[in-house]
N, C-alpha and C positions, 0 to 999 in steps of 0.2 A: 321469502327466498332465503335459502341456505346454500352455502358453498364451502367446500373444503380447502379452497385455495384463495389467495388474495385476488381481488379484482383490480385491474390496472389503473383505474381512475378513482379508486376509493378515496373519499375525503374531499373530492372536488364538489363544490356547491354550485348548482345551476338553478336559475329562475327562468321558467318558460312562460311567455305570454301568449296564450292561445288566441285565435285559431289559425288553422291552416295545416294541411296534411304534411307539407314539407318541413315546417318548423317542428311539428310533432314527431316526425320521423327522426329528425336530428336529435331531438330530446330523448327519443327511445334508444338510439345508439349510445348516447352518453350514459343513460341509465343502465343499459346492458353492460357497459364497460365499468360500472361501479360508481359513477357519479350519483350524488343525491340530487334528484330533479324534482323541484316543486313547481306546480303549474297553477298560474292564476289567469285572470281574464280581465278585460276592461269593463265588461258587463256580462252577467251570468247567462242571458239567453244566447249569446254568441260564442260561448266557450268552445263549442264544437263546430264553428263555422268552417266550411270546406272539408270537414271530416265526415260528419253524418249528413248526407245529402238527401236521404229518404229514410223513413221509419221502417226499415227492414232488418231482419236478423243479421244478414251479412254486413250491412253498413254499421250496425251497432257493434258487431264483433270486430270489425276493422278499427273502430274507435277504441275498443278494449285493447287491441293489439298495439296501437300507437301509444296508449296510456299505460301499458304494462310496466310495473316497477316504479311508477311515479307517485308522488304525494300531491294531493289536491288541496289547494288553498282557496278561500273564498275570493270572489272578484274584488279588486282593489277599489276603494271608495273614491280616491282622488289622486292627483299627481304627487303630493307629498307622501302618500302611502306607498305609491309605486317606487318613489325614490328610496324610501326606507327599506323596502324589500330588496331592491337592487343592491344596496350597499352591503347586504349580507351574502351576496353571491360572488363567485369568481367569474361566472359567465351568465349573460342574459341572452335568451333567445327570443326574438320577436317574430311571430308568425306572419304569414303572407296574406291572410284573409281578414285583416282587421278592417279594411275599407274605411268608410267615412265615420266609423265609430270613434276614431282617434280625434277628429276635429270636434265632435260633440263632447268627448271626454275632456279635451283641453279647454273647451269653451271658446274656441277660435277657429277660424278657417285656416287650413294649411294645405299646400300642394304636395307635401311630402309626408304622408301619414305615417308610414312605417318608420321613416327616418326620424320624424319628430318624437315618436315613442322611444326610439333608441337613444336619442339625445336626452331624454328625461331620466335615463338610468345611469347609474355610476357604479358598475360592478368593479371588482378588484382587478380583473384582467381585461375583459372585452365584452362588448355587446355584438351580437350577430343578428342582423336584420335581414329577413328574407322578403322578397317581393317577386311578383310574377315577371316584371320586365325591368326592374332596376329603378333607380331614382332619377335617371336622366335618359333622354332618348325619345323618339317619336311615339313609342307605345307606352310610355311610363304611366299613363292614366287608363290604359286598357284593362279590361277584366280578363282573367286567364283561366285556363283549364288544361288538363293533360292533353286533350285533343288539339287545343289551340297551340300549345307549345310544340307538340310533335309536328304539327303542320308547318310551323315557322322554321323548324330545323330541316324540313324537306324529307324527313325520314319516311313518311307513308308513301311518298311519290314513287319509291322504288319497289313497293310490295303490292301483291295482289294481281288480279287479272289484267291482261294487257289493255283491254278496253275499259277498265275501271269498274267500280270506283277503286281508287287506291285503298290500301288497308293500313289502318293505324295499329300500332302496338297496343297491348292490353292496358287496362285501367290502372291508375295510380303510379305509372312508371315515371313520368316526368317529375312528380313530387318526391319520389324515392331518390332519384338521382340528384335532385337539388338538396335533399336532406343530407345525403352522404357528403356532398360538396360543402355544405355548411359545417358538418362535423369535421371535415378536413381543416376548414378555417379555424374552428374552435381549438383543435389540437395544436395547430401551428401557433395560435395566439398563446396557448399555455407554454409552449416551448420557447417562444420569443420573449415572454414576459420576464424570464430570469435574466435575459441579456440586455434588457432595456435600461437606460440610465434614468428613467422617470417612472413613477408609479401611476401616471395618468392612464386610464383605460383606453384601449383601442376601440374604434368603431369599425366593424367589418360589415360589408354589404354583399349579399349573394342574390343574383338574379336567377330565377328558375329557368328562363329561356337560355341565358348564357351558360348555365350549368349543363343544359342538355345539348349544347352545340358540340360536345365531344362525340355525340352520335353522328354528327354531320360531317366531321372533319374529312373522312376518307372520300366522301362524295365530292366535297369541295376541292380536295387536292387532285382527284382524278380529272375533274374538268379543267383545273388549272394546268395540268400536264399536257393533255392532248386537245383541249378545246372542243371536244365532242359532247353534245348534250347527252346526258345519261337518260336512258329510257327504261320504263318498266318492261320486264321481259317475260312476265308470267309467274304463275304460282311456284314458289320455291326456285326461281331462276334469277341469278344475279351475274350479269356480265362483269368481267370476262372469264370468271371461274367456272370450271366444268370438270367433273360433276360436283355440284354443291346442292344438296337437296335432301328430301325425306322420302323414303321408298318402302312399299309394303313387302313384308316377308311372309313365310309360311304362316307365322303368327306374329303379330306386332309390327312395329315400324323401326327402321334404322335411319339415322342421319349419316350421310357420307360427305366428306369434303376432300377433294383431291386438287392440289395446286401445282406441284412440281412434277417434272418428268419422272423422277425416281418414284414418287408416290403412285403415279399412274401405272407404272410397270409393276409395282408391288400389289396394287389393287387387282390388276389383271391376273397375277399369280394366285391371289387369294380366292378369286372367283372362277378360276380356270378359264379365263378368256384369252386363250393363246393367240387366236387370230387377231384380236384387237391389240394385244401386246406388241405384235410385230408390224402394226400398221403405222408407218411414219406420218400419215395424215392425221393421227391422233396423238402425236408426241407432246404437244403443248396444250395448255388450257384454252388458248384462243382457237386452235384448230378443233379441239373437242367441242367447244361451244358452237362453232359453225355447224356441227353435226349432232347437236344435242338430242334431238328426237331419236336418232339412231342409237346414241350412247345410252340414253335412259331406258329405251326398250330392251336393250341387251342386259342392262343391270337388273331390271325388274324380273326378267326371265330367270336370271341366275339366282337372284335373292329368294325367289319363291321356293327354292329347294330346302331352305333351313329356316329356323326361327330367328327372331331378332337377337335373342341372347347368344345364340350360337355364332351368328355373324359378327357380333361385337367382340366375342372372344377370338375369332379368327383375325379380325382387324388388329387386335393387340399383338397377336403372334407375328403378323406381317408388317407391323409398324405403320398401319394405315389408319387415318382418322375415321373410324366407324363406331357408332355409339347407339345404344338403345334410346328410343324416344318414348318415355313413359307417359301415360295419361295421368289424370289426377289421382286415381287410386294407386297407380304404379309409383307415383312420387311418395305417397304415404307408406308404401310397403317396400321401397327401394332398399336393396341389401347394403349398398355402400352408404346411403344416407343413414341407415340404422347403425352401421358400424361407426360412423363418424359423429353420430348424434347431431346430424344436420337439421333435424326437426326437434322442437321442444313443445311441451304441453303449455297451454294457456287457458286460464279460467275465463269463461264468458257466458253470461246468462245461465249460470248453474251447470254448465257443461265444461268438459275438458276437450279442447280442440288442439290439433297439431298445426304449428306454424313454423316457417323457416327460422332457424337460429341466426343471430347476427354472425356473419361469416368471416370473422377476423382470424381464426386459427391460431391464436396465441397459445403456446404450449406451457409456459411457466405461470402465466396469470390469465387463465381462460375467462371469457365473458360468461354472463349468467347462463345457467343451464335449465332454468325454470322461470316462467313469467307469471308473476302474481298480478292480480287485478289492481288497478289504481286504488289508492286508499287515502282517506283524509290525513292531512299532515297533523301530527300530534306533538311534535317536538320542534323547538326553535333551531334554526340552522347554526352552524359554526360561524361566529362573528369575528374570529381571529383575523386581523389584517394580514395582507400579503397574498401574493398570487398562488403560492404553493402551500395548501393546507397541511401537508405532512411536515411536522415540525423538525424531525431529526433526519437529515440527509446524510447517509453514510459517507465515510471518507473515500470509499471507492467510487462515489458519484463523479460524473464527468466534470472536469474544471470548466467553468463558464466564463467566456470572454464577453465584455460589455460591447454592445453594438451601438451604432448611431441611432438617434431618436427616430429617424424616418426609415431605418433599414427594414428590408423584408424580414418576416418573422424567422425564417430558417437560416439566415446568414450565420456562418460559423459552423454549420453542419456539413459533413462530407459523406457522400454515398458512392459506393462502388457498384456499378450497374453491369451485370453480366447478362442482361435480358436482350431479347430480339423480338422483332415483329411489332405488335401493337400494345397489348395489355401491359407487359412489363415496362416498355419504354414510356407509356403514358404515365404510369405510376411514378417513374423516376423523373419524367419531364415536369410533372406537377411539383415535385420536390425542387427542381431547378427554378420553376416559376415562382416559388415561395422563397427563394434565396439560397438554397443549398448548393454546394459545389458537388457536381455529379460527374464522375469519371466513367465514361462509357468504354467498355472493353470489347474490342473486336479482334479479328485476326485476318490476315490476307487469305488464309486457307478456309476460314469460316466467317465471312462477313455477315452482318445483319441481313436476313433474307428479304427485308423490305428494299434492299438495294437492287435486288434482281433475283429472278428464278431460272432464267434460261441463259446460261453463261456461255454464249458463243464467243469465238475470238473477236468478232466485230463488236460485240457488246463491250468487251473489256477494252479493246483498243480505242473505242470511241468515248471512253469514260462515262458510259451510260449508267454505270452504278452510282455516279454522283448526281444523277438527274431525277432520282425518285422524289417526287413532291411529298409523298407520304412519309418517307424516311425523314425528310427535312422538317416536316411539321411536328413529328413526334420526338425529335431529338434536339430541338433548339436548347440553347443554354448549357449544353454539356461539353465536356472536354473529351475529345476522341483519343483513345490510347490503343495501339495495336500490339497485342501480345499473343503469341502462339502458346496456348495453355497446355498443349500436348507435350511440350518440352520441359525439362527440369528447370532451365533458366527462366522460362516463362512463368511456371508455377511459382517460383521464388519471388519474381517481381510482383505477381498478383498478391501473394501473402504479405509482402511489404506494403503494398497499397492498402490492403485491408487492415493492417496493424495500425494505420493512421486514420482510419475511417470510423464513422459512427455506425454505419449500416451497410448492408449488402442486399441487393435485389437480384433474383435470377428466376428465369422461367424456362430453363433447359429441360429436355426430356428426362424422364426418370433415370437416375444412375449416372448422368453425364458429369455432374459436379463431383461426385465421388470418384469417378474414373480419372478426373483431373487432379484428384487429391485436394479438392477445394470444397468438400461438403462441410456441414456445420461443425462436425467433430474436429475437423482440421482447422477451420478458420478461427474457432474460439481459442485455439492455442496461440494464435497470433494476436488476437484481441479478445480477452476474456469477457468483456461486457458488451460484445457485439450484438446488434440486432440484425438477424438474417431473415429475409422474407423469401420463401420459395413459392412461386405461383404456378400451379399446375391445374389440370382439368378437375381431377377428383382428389387432389391432395396426395401426400406421400404416405407410405406405410399401409396400403390396402391392396386388395386384389385387382383393382382397376387403376392403380397408380401409373402404370405404363401406357395408359391410353394416350395416343397422339391426338393433338387437338388444335384447332383454329377457333376463332371467335364464333364461327357458325356451329362448331361442335359443341361449344358451351351452351348455346341456346338450345340446340337439339337435345343434349343430355339433361337439361334442366326440366324438360317436359313442358316448358312454356308454349311451344307450338301446338300442343294438344288443347290448350285453352284459347287459342287464337284462330281466327278465320271464320268461315261460314260452314254450316252443316253440310255433310256430303262430300267434303273435300279432304285431302290429306292434311295432317297436322301442318300448320302453316308458319313459316319463318317470316319475320318482318324486317330483316336486315342481313346483309352479306356476312357481317361479323359482329353480331349483337353483343356477344359475350366479351369481346375485347375491351371496349370502353368501360363497360360495367365492371369487369374484372380489374381494370386499371384503377378505377376510382376506389374500389374496396381494398385493393392492394396498397394504395397510398394511405388510406384510412387506417388499415391494420398496422402499417409501418409506423405511422405517427403515434398511434396508441402505445405501441411498445417503446417508442422513444420518450414519450411523456413519462411512462412508468420508470424507465431507466434514469431519466434526469431527476426524478423525485426520490428514487430508491437505490440507484446505483447498479442495478443488474440488468443485463441484456437478456435476450431469449431468441428462440427459433420460432418463426411464424410459418405454420404449415397451412397455407391458404389454398382452398379449393375454389376455382373460379366458376365452376358449375354451381356451387353453393351461393356465390354472389348472384348468379342469375336466378336462383331459387327465390331470392327476395321479391322478385317481380311476379312470382306465381301466387303470392299471399292472398290477394282478393279472390282469385279463382279457387284456391284450396279451401278457404273459409266457406265460400258458397257451396262447394261440393260437399263438405261435411254437414252443413246446415240444411241443405236442400238436395238430397241425393236424387239423381235422375233429372234434375232441372237442366235445361240447355245451357251449356257454358260458352258455346261458340256462337256469337251473335253478330259477327262482322264488325261494323263500326258503331253498333248500338251499345248502350250501357244500362245497367240495372238502375243506377242512381240518377239518370238524367234522361229527358225526352222532350223534344227531339234531340238527336245526337248523331252526327255523321258528316260525311264528305259529300258535297253536292256539286253538280256540274256548273261551271261558270263559262262566260263567253271566251271563245278561243279553243285551240286544240289542247286537250289534256290539261285543262285548267279546272281547279277545284276549290270549293269554299268549305271551310270547317265551321260548323255551327254546333254549339252545346248550350242547351237551355236547362238552367238549374233552379228555376223558381217560377211561380205563377206570374210574378211581375215581369220577368224576362219573356215568358211566353206571350203575355198580353202585348208587350212591345213588338215582338216578332210578328204577331198576328196583324197588328196595325200596318206594319211595313208590307206584309203580304196582301193587304187589301181585304182582310177578313176580320172586320170588327166584331162579327158575330162570334168568332172563336174567342176573341178577347173577353166577351161578355158571357161566355158559356161556363156556368159553374162546374160542369163535368170536366172541363179541360184545365181547371185551376190545379187539380191534383195530378201527381205523377201517374197514377194508375190510369186515369182517364185519358191522358195524352198517350200513354203506351198502348192503350187499346185501339187508338186511331193513328198509330205511328205511320202506317203505310200511306194513309191519306195526307197526313201532315208532310211527310217526306216528299210526296209528289208535288204539293203546293210550293214547298221551298225550292225544289228543283226547277219548276216552271219559272219562278221568280229569279233565281240565281243565274240561270243560263242566259239571261238577257243582259248581263253586265259583267265587267271585269271583276275578278275575285277580290282584288284589293279594294276596289270601290265599294263593293257589297259589304266587305268586312268593316270598313270605316263607318258605313251607315248603321250597321248593326251595333257596333261598339258605341256609337254616339247615342243609341237608344237604350243601352244597358244590356245588350245581348253579347255573350261570349262568341267571338268569331275571329277567323284569320284566313288569309289566303294561303293555299298550299304552295310552298316554295319548291322550285326546281334547283338542281345542283348548280346550274350555271348562274343562279342568282344569289347563292349563299355568300359569296365574297363581296357582294355589293348591296347588302340589306341596309336600307336607310336608317332604321332604328339602331342596328348594331354599330353602324358607322358613327352616328351621332352620340352613341354611348361610349365611344372610344374603345370598343371591344377588340377590334382587329390589331394584329401585330404585323407590321410590314418590315421584312428583312431582305437584305441583298447578300447573296452568298457566292463565293467563288465557284466557277464552273456552271452552277445551275442558275445563277442570276436572281432577280427579284421574285419574291413570293409573298402573297398575303396569307396570313395564318390566323386561325382561331385563337383568341386570347384566353385568359383565365378568368373565371366568373367571380373573382373575389376582389373587392375594393377595400383597401386599408386606409382609414381616415380620409376617404374620398379619392384616393389615388389608385389607379389600376395596377395590380401586381402583374408580374410576368417577365420572363427572361427576354432579353433583347439581343442575344448573341446567336448567330445562325448555327445550324447543326454542323458538326465537324465533318470535314473530309476524312476519308479513311486514314486513321492514324495521325491526324493533323497535329494533335497536341502531345504526341508521345514524348518528344524530347523535353519540353518544359515541365510536363507533369512528372516524368520519371526523374528528372533532375531535382525537382522540388520535393517530391514525396519519397523517392527511393535513393536519393543522393548519388545518382549516376554521374560519372564524368563523361565528357564528350567522346573520349577514346572508348570507354566501355559501351556507350550507346552505339557508336559506329560498328564495334565488333558484333553486337547483338543484331544489328541490321544485316551485316554480312552473313551471319549464321542463320538468318531467316526467323529468328525469335521475334524480332520487330519487323513488320512489313508495311510499306506505305502504298502498296498496290495489291489488288486481289490476285490470288492464286488458288481459286476454288477447286475442291476435289469432288463436289457433288453437283448434280443437275447440269452436267456438261452435255450440250446438244450441238449438233451441226445445224447450220442455218436451214430451217425447214421451209417447205412451201408456204407461201404467204396465206394467212387466213384473212377473211374479210375484216375491215375495220370495225371494231366493236365500240359501242357507246360506253365510255367510262373505262376503257382498257388502260392498264398501267399498273405500276406498283409504287 
């Protein structure tokens, strides 16, 4: 690999202990950012455990993808050898699929295999141990898989046909999200190491299930708001939003998302739907959902007049979220992906394949633009002691204040948050959860849209904008500051706050920050070493930069729906806002990468993050298969190429489902015994994956007949006890009361003024055995304006009062958009709310 620019983590030494796809993905991100990653194993036959599940070209290519840019070490002979290797590393990664090999390796039984391995290592900064379900809790000894984790988050329950089966998202997604979460933990540890009063390494634990709970938060909060059980509404239908879906055009498909009254009116103008524009019975998303068959029929008739590319361009002109939904070949040929170099070449099996590039968007220190095959390690790592291998830290580097021994890793960092909605606020909330001070900027004229979309007088007078459970969940731990950025005084206050901050995050529409006089060129005049992250659908500086987007738009635009679902159906979404939590995780990862570079080298930078590129990461298995096996079916419902049987099966009760994933001959034999089919357990033809796939319909029917006779949780426990990966599919109403998550101390319970008590999803990172996470409720509108502006901007009480009188600072909403009169009542919708 060659590069013309420095890599942000150059010099960082990492030891990765395989196997497991989540740990390997974290190591790949570190390698892409410039770290030297050496991979060892506890024994050679299991180096690729959980990574290569079948001897197929696509599985081997995915292993090459995860190993790209890494150096391969032989398996370690014993515990002292592992200790010696770990002392040469800044970070040690422990993969999640080590299983009982740890006990054999140690020569003793242990109930905490991954944790025991982490304790055997003494890196300079931290060990990061991944596991499927964490080191404590009811499921801690369970076997895991992508399908099992997705089912426990409840995500598939909302996707697919009304009568089932529910539809899981694509392969390798749970491990990818856990891998980027572990990467966040690693970067936070690097940042915190310089502030610690001791050189003792941290131990960080990341649960794959907990990392994926970010996908479930919205469902959990919607149920907590209105108490209505959320229901599966059909293919590409997600209450209460309408229209949100994927629709055929003259050629190709487009994804459309309309949430606000203003967007509906704009969509009607774009599609020449004059009658619908004037229909007050379609003014809100709830009213439109009640007439969704009618709405979608009109849309499809209008969309048939033009191509998908033409409609996407019209959507940009009218500021409506409309985007082309590419298929696999369309991803490889995508004009914006080519412009941004979103795909890179990777060597595998003597071929050059295209795969998604790590989507950090760093402009001064870009990540790798080419992926070399893993190679044997030929040089000894840097053994210089100390957490920061770069010896010379320029005088311009940020002064570092010493934190308490048990402090969260980002204590002492300050972030100014100009973002709204989900993705940006999730990125900044993760910063708060890790200890950073986060200043959330809103204004009475432009409040965060999660507070509300239909601003009736009754909504404002009843303080309903303070009742949004989703806003509360995404903004805990932040200081709320109300500043009207359209005024000169407001802009100056913002510049003053930025001058004292380490970083800025924003996800405004293209050109908005520049209109405020707060784009990167302006902000670096206030803080020359600032790290600024702009989070948008397709990134800034290209022909599609002005695309309006929600989380659904990001999923649609990535092409992932073309790889999901069953043959003969439209490209299929698996979440109302899939791209938001994924974009938030990668936004936080990119921000921390830039901060690590700044702390080591003294220079900030602009981060031009495309959240569609973040979603592209999840298309990797499908893209590899498409290139290696052109024409092979890519959309197989809940079945997977690397496991069989694999799917969601009916259980006792209404809309109850059991996830089962068989990954070995041993697991299938155990399943066959439970099914009362010892002949299958003894059948040599069924010991191999191909043999089971050839009879998958027959096997699925037998599992369904067995599973529908018992509750899903009971069946899952029986299967897990026999060594078979299984889980009951969770519903939204159960997400806040999961026995495992409760016993693992995952939840955060907060009580907030106006909105009252709320159970929230926690952060998936434990530091030295203690759960990280902010414990301060989300701010009321402008709640902390006075203390923050007094402390950071030096305002006097008289100056503050004057700014309030002038409307520069406002403590109540005065919105200028999405104003509607109280409409006719729509039927109550499962999961409605904001």
